[in-house]
N, C-alpha and C positions, 0 to 999 in steps of 0.2 A: 441452513442459510446458504443460498447460492450467491456468490459474487459475480457480477457482470463486468467484463473487461473492455476498456477503451483501447488498449494496446498491450502488447506482450514482449516488446523488444528491449534489449539492453541498450546502454548509452550509445554504443557504436553500431547499433543495428536499427537505424531509424526507419527502415522500410516496414518494420513491424510495429512502429509507433511506440511512444513511451509507455512503459508498464504502469497501468493505473486501473483500479477497480472501483466499483460503486455498488451501493444498495439504494434502491429507490422504492419508497412506500408512499403512495399518493403524491402529495406535493412536497415531501421531505426527501432530501438527497444527502447521502453520506458518501464522500469521495475519499479514497485512499490513494494518496500521492497525486501530484498535480504537475506532471512533467511537460516538456516543450510542446507536444502535440495535443495535450488534453483539452485546452480551451476550444480548439477547432472541432474536436470530436464531440464535446458537450453541445456545442451550438448545432452541429450537423444533425445530431440525434434529437434535438429539442429538449434535452434534459434540464438545461438551465432555464429556458423560457417557461417551462411548466412547473418550476419549483417556487415555493414560497419560503423555504427554509433550506439552507445549504450548510452542511458541516464538513470540515476538511481536516484530515489527519495527514501530516507530512512526516515520512520516516526519517528523512535527512535532506540536506540542502544542495546536493548535486543537482545540476540543472535538469537532468532527465527525470527528476522527481519533484522539482519545484518551479520549473521554468514558466509555467502558466499561472502561477499564483497571482501575479499582478493583474493579468487580464481577467481572471475569474472573479477576483474580489472586487475589482473596479466595476465590472459588469453588474455584479449584484448590487453594488451601492448606487451606481449612476443610472442604470437602465431598469433594474427590477425594484429598486427603492427599498432594499433591506440589506442588513449587514450579514455577510458570511461569518460563520462561527469557526474560528481557528482553534483546534483542540491542543491543549498543552499537557505534557506529562507531569505528574505530581512531583514537586520539589526540585525541578531542574531549571534553575534560573538562567544558566548558560544557553540552553536550548531556546527558552522563551525570548531572551535578548537577541539572539542571532536571528530568529524567525522575524521578530519585529524589525530588526535592522534591514533584513532582506526586503520586507514589504515596503519599508520607508524608501529604500533605494529604487524600488519599482514605482514610487510615487504614491503609495498607499499609506496615508497617515493613520495613526492609531484610532482616530475618530471614525474611520470608514469601515472598520471590522470589529468584531467582538472576539477577544481572546478569552477562552473559557477552559476550565479544568476538564480532564478526561472523564471525570465522574459526572459531568453535566450531560453527557451523551446518553439520553434516555428517550423512551417513547417509541422505539422501533420494536415491532413484534418479532423480527427475525433473531434478535439477540437480547439478552437481559443485562449484559455487562460488557464493557469495552475497556481495554487498558493498553498503554504503551509498555513494551518490554525492551529494555536496553540490550543492544547487541554490539558486535565489533564489525566494522566495515572499513571505512577510510580513517586512518589514525588522526587526521586533522579536524574531524568534525564529530559531533554527537549523532549517533544513529540508533534507530529503534525498529523493532518489529511490532506487530499488533496482534492481540489475542481477544477473542470473543467467547463468551459463554452463551451457548445456544440450547434450545430444547433437545436437539439431537446429539449434544455432547461436546461441542466446542469447535471453534475454527481458529487456525493460526495462520498469519500472513507474515512471512519472513521479511519482506522488502529485501534490501541488499544486506547480506551478512556473510562474513568469512568463516563463521563457526557454526557448528550444529548444536551448541549448548542450549540455545533457546528452544529448539525443536524437541530436544530430549527432555527438557524440563516440562514443556507443555504436554508431551505424551505421558510423562509420569503423573502429572496432575489431572490429565483428561484421558485415561486409558481407552475410553470408548469414544474418542474424538470423531467429529463429523468429517472434517477435511483439513488438510494442510496445504497451503499455497506456498510453494518454495521456489526461491531464486537459487539457481546453481549455474555453474559454468562447465561446459564440456571440455575440460582440460585436466591433466593429471594433478596440477597444483596451481594455486593462485594466491597472491597476498591479500586480496580484498573481497574475493568471491568464493563461495563454497563449491568445491569440486563435486561433480555428480556422483563419483564413486564413493565419496565420504557419506553422502546421504544414503546411498544404497547399502552401505555397511550398517547404518543405523536402523533402516526401515526393513522389516522382514518382507519377503516376497509377497506373502498373502495380504499385506497391508498397503502395498504400493499403489493400488488402484484408488486409494483415498488421498493420495498425495499428487497435487497438480503442479507441474512445472510452469514457471513464468519467467519473464526477463531473459528471453532466449538470446544467446550471444552470436548465433550464426545459423547457416543453412542446415548443419547437421545436428543441431541441438535437440530438435523434436524427435528425430529418429533415434538418437542415442538414449533419450529418456524413455521412449516407448519400448525400446529393445530390453530395457531393464524392468518393464512392467509398470512404469509410472504413467499417470495421466498427464495431459498437456492442456493448458487453458486455450479456449477459443475466443476469438474477438468477433463480435457481431451483435 
């Protein structure tokens, strides 16, 4: 399963656009995160206009991951005449309530979108199962990574995470994984993002080509990742 990227920048690296990925199969679109630059990119590429079904999974509510939610969902409701489907992690009422509150503040009433459980995401040939995986990022909000079961072994998308626990657990459960899309920061330590060297300690050199960096924090981030043997996502 190959994810296509609309942007690969961190919150304070807007020239790389907000990190967001998608899977498009026919007229069905799955969007992973929906940050500030995402709506414009979806329109520019014709991805929304050609869709008849839009699923959205949001890792957390920082604006570089959720800032386009209002525009995307209203466009689906008002222009395309269908409701976007907002995926919810199982059993997390706090996340569900905060997501609804954000959409309401954007002027999107509950009647204009469908809130659906993560288990409802079916029908894509690229993967057989999707789930939210709780992680640690900003202490004041609920944060998730995403995991997929695929015919090639599984895909993990960290979103923003300060710890490598989720990656380690995914590798343990999917030893022949297809790919990991990882957010790191090119710094020796950080309170809310995973330092690149911590990931390098977890992933053996021979496996690093299967790990793609995203959410790049600055001009040197790509070179630092590649110097250690990691892949880096491209936008296009």
